[in-house]
Wavefront OBJ file of the C-alpha trace (Angstrom):
o trace
v -101.552 -110.552 -30.838
v -99.593 -111.584 -33.953
v -96.386 -112.130 -31.912
v -98.246 -114.490 -29.564
v -99.390 -116.663 -32.502
v -95.848 -116.868 -33.867
v -94.695 -117.993 -30.449
v -97.284 -120.768 -30.485
v -96.124 -121.856 -33.937
v -92.490 -122.035 -32.774
v -93.295 -123.948 -29.584
v -93.426 -127.430 -31.247
v -90.090 -126.715 -32.951
v -88.476 -125.820 -29.611
v -89.772 -129.055 -28.031
v -88.585 -131.130 -31.012
v -85.079 -129.672 -30.873
v -84.921 -130.127 -27.124
v -85.923 -133.789 -27.361
v -83.201 -134.465 -29.971
v -80.568 -133.190 -27.596
v -81.891 -135.242 -24.651
v -82.160 -138.385 -26.762
v -78.405 -138.350 -27.468
v -77.682 -137.422 -23.842
v -79.728 -140.344 -22.500
v -78.620 -142.973 -25.010
v -77.209 -145.916 -23.079
v -76.238 -148.447 -25.715
v -73.721 -148.098 -28.558
v -72.041 -150.440 -31.033
v -68.348 -150.883 -31.694
v -67.027 -148.270 -34.116
v -69.571 -145.626 -33.090
v -68.428 -142.358 -31.528
v -69.686 -142.280 -27.936
v -69.971 -138.729 -26.542
v -70.016 -138.863 -22.748
v -69.464 -135.607 -20.912
v -66.229 -133.990 -22.097
v -64.943 -137.322 -23.470
v -65.640 -139.036 -26.779
v -64.861 -142.742 -26.906
v -64.600 -145.079 -29.892
v -64.149 -148.831 -29.471
v -61.999 -149.620 -32.503
v -61.506 -153.392 -32.358
v -61.253 -156.444 -30.127
v -58.919 -159.436 -30.079
v -58.967 -162.657 -28.052
v -55.632 -164.126 -26.937
v -54.762 -167.382 -25.172
v -51.449 -165.912 -24.010
v -49.416 -162.707 -24.064
v -45.707 -162.070 -24.438
v -42.927 -164.155 -25.938
v -40.127 -166.472 -24.897
v -39.652 -166.637 -21.145
v -42.112 -163.796 -20.563
v -45.265 -165.642 -21.597
v -48.344 -164.707 -19.629
v -51.360 -167.028 -19.445
v -54.896 -165.989 -18.440
v -57.205 -167.736 -15.990
v -59.871 -167.761 -18.746
v -58.944 -165.808 -21.930
v -57.443 -162.426 -22.593
v -59.701 -159.921 -24.327
v -57.881 -156.890 -25.721
v -60.007 -153.887 -26.637
v -58.525 -151.076 -28.725
v -60.000 -147.794 -27.564
v -59.687 -144.198 -28.763
v -60.548 -141.379 -26.332
v -60.723 -137.638 -27.080
v -60.937 -134.952 -24.393
v -63.190 -132.141 -25.598
v -63.149 -130.443 -22.201
v -61.119 -127.533 -20.888
v -59.012 -129.439 -18.354
v -57.087 -132.666 -17.895
v -59.251 -135.751 -17.343
v -58.216 -139.050 -15.785
v -59.865 -142.225 -17.013
v -60.265 -144.985 -14.400
v -60.057 -148.711 -15.094
v -63.121 -149.799 -17.064
v -65.527 -152.720 -16.586
v -67.139 -155.379 -18.760
v -70.542 -156.880 -18.085
v -71.304 -160.439 -19.226
v -74.786 -161.486 -20.444
v -75.438 -163.061 -17.004
v -74.733 -159.705 -15.283
v -71.285 -160.670 -13.957
v -68.892 -157.680 -13.919
v -65.174 -157.915 -14.767
v -62.694 -155.110 -14.107
v -59.941 -154.214 -16.536
v -56.559 -155.674 -15.591
v -54.066 -153.217 -14.124
v -51.056 -155.113 -15.522
v -50.480 -154.572 -19.242
v -47.289 -156.637 -19.508
v -47.113 -158.240 -22.950
v -49.725 -155.929 -24.499
v -48.574 -153.853 -27.474
v -49.786 -150.243 -27.220
v -51.234 -150.720 -23.705
v -53.411 -147.741 -22.705
v -51.709 -147.643 -19.321
v -52.731 -147.594 -15.702
v -52.462 -143.853 -15.078
v -54.162 -142.289 -18.079
v -54.683 -138.565 -18.066
v -55.834 -136.882 -21.257
v -55.216 -133.179 -21.831
v -57.756 -130.856 -23.487
v -58.115 -131.388 -27.273
v -55.946 -134.512 -27.028
v -56.810 -137.954 -28.419
v -55.191 -141.102 -27.068
v -55.513 -144.594 -28.477
v -54.433 -147.801 -26.814
v -55.448 -151.278 -25.757
v -57.114 -152.261 -22.510
v -56.993 -155.818 -21.168
v -59.473 -158.183 -19.521
v -59.244 -161.816 -18.364
v -62.750 -163.133 -19.048
v -64.694 -166.157 -20.304
v -65.278 -166.380 -24.059
v -68.644 -164.662 -24.708
v -70.101 -161.299 -25.737
v -69.970 -158.335 -23.350
v -70.948 -154.729 -22.739
v -68.115 -152.287 -21.987
v -69.051 -149.662 -19.388
v -67.649 -146.237 -20.288
v -67.538 -143.361 -17.797
v -67.711 -139.598 -18.339
v -64.425 -138.765 -16.609
v -66.223 -135.993 -14.722
v -65.831 -136.571 -10.964
v -68.947 -134.545 -10.169
v -71.032 -136.825 -12.408
v -71.374 -140.586 -12.327
v -72.755 -140.808 -15.869
v -71.889 -143.921 -17.817
v -72.967 -145.716 -20.961
v -72.416 -149.103 -22.590
v -70.804 -150.328 -25.815
v -71.781 -153.764 -27.143
v -68.744 -156.055 -27.550
v -69.950 -158.990 -29.659
v -68.132 -162.298 -29.589
v -65.962 -162.461 -32.683
v -63.211 -164.959 -33.148
v -60.316 -163.349 -34.956
v -57.754 -166.110 -34.998
v -54.482 -166.012 -36.858
v -54.637 -168.456 -39.719
v -51.468 -169.934 -41.049
v -51.065 -171.414 -44.505
v -49.593 -174.857 -44.223
v -47.468 -176.541 -46.843
v -49.157 -179.566 -48.426
v -48.110 -182.966 -47.134
v -46.024 -184.803 -49.766
v -48.111 -187.309 -51.688
v -51.469 -185.622 -50.910
v -51.385 -182.962 -53.670
v -53.712 -183.440 -56.594
l 1 2 3 4 5 6 7 8 9 10 11 12 13 14 15 16 17 18 19 20 21 22 23 24 25 26 27 28 29 30 31 32 33 34 35 36 37 38 39 40 41 42 43 44 45 46 47 48 49 50 51 52 53 54 55 56 57 58 59 60 61 62 63 64 65 66 67 68 69 70 71 72 73 74 75 76 77 78 79 80 81 82 83 84 85 86 87 88 89 90 91 92 93 94 95 96 97 98 99 100 101 102 103 104 105 106 107 108 109 110 111 112 113 114 115 116 117 118 119 120 121 122 123 124 125 126 127 128 129 130 131 132 133 134 135 136 137 138 139 140 141 142 143 144 145 146 147 148 149 150 151 152 153 154 155 156 157 158 159 160 161 162 163 164 165 166 167 168 169 170 171 172 173
């Protein structure tokens, strides 16, 4: 009889622990900089940068709208190699944009064929040609038997290069 009562006392603890695990499993929305566990992969969106062109000299590349570069870190905590497909952005109006498959002019481009080995972490930049606004980046689990995905908020932040200009003669005080 005493063992049965102990079991009843432990029952709320078991339910509480179980709900903590499911809460993290079902979380759909993350912020930049947060670690995003999704299946065997753990993603971190490190930073974003808007560009009006890529490349230099005769190899300048212009977007249709604007280039959005997203620096991403991905760790494979699984036991086998995992391939990460091209990712998607969703605009506030619901419009979806697929990552560009051409990384010409992008320093540290994540690549088109990206396979991550067990216990390996890769970091690189992915590229989109999108209108200037905030987005949600759709991340996938990398597990072919599962179609689980989650979202990372990509707020609009203008990080422009500022240049210090020399004063115009006669205007200094």
